[in-house]
N, C-alpha and C positions, 0 to 999 in steps of 0.2 A: 666665264662665269665662273670659272673653280674659285678667284679670288672673292665675289660675291660670296660662294658658301663660307670661306674661309673668313673673311671679316663677319660674319656671321654666326661663324665655329658651325654650321652644318646644323642649325636651327632653323626651326619655326619664328621668324619674327613675332607670329600674332600670341601663338600658344607657348612658345618654348620647347616643342618636343623636337628631339635629335633624331637625325631621319638621314638616311644614304643620300647621294647626289641625285640617284634615279626616283627618290621620294620626294625630293624639293623641287618647287617651282621657283621662278623668280616674278613677282608682281609688281607691277608697275605703280605709284601712288598713284600720279596722275595717268592716266591711259597713254597709249601713245596715237590714240584716235582723237585725245584732247591736244595733243602737243606736247606729251610726254616724253622725256628721254629715258633712255635707257646709260644711265649714270649712277652713281655714289647716292646722289641726292635722291634721285627718284625709284630706285629699285631696292626692294625688301627681299627675300626669303621666305617662302611659306608653303606649309604644306598643301595638298589636294585640297582637304576641308576648308581651311581659313581662305582658300584661296576664292573659293567659290561663296565665299561667304562676302566678299571683302571687292 
């Protein structure tokens, strides 16, 4: 997971806010329940509030 955080510079992909790892989530663009995978093409970092919206 650290690689995902580093890739996005510890920022929320949606709002751009820089956060610590305990405040960031990994968000699947295509949900795992719909067959989305946990890989670079389908996962972005997001803050709690943006994750709720998306």
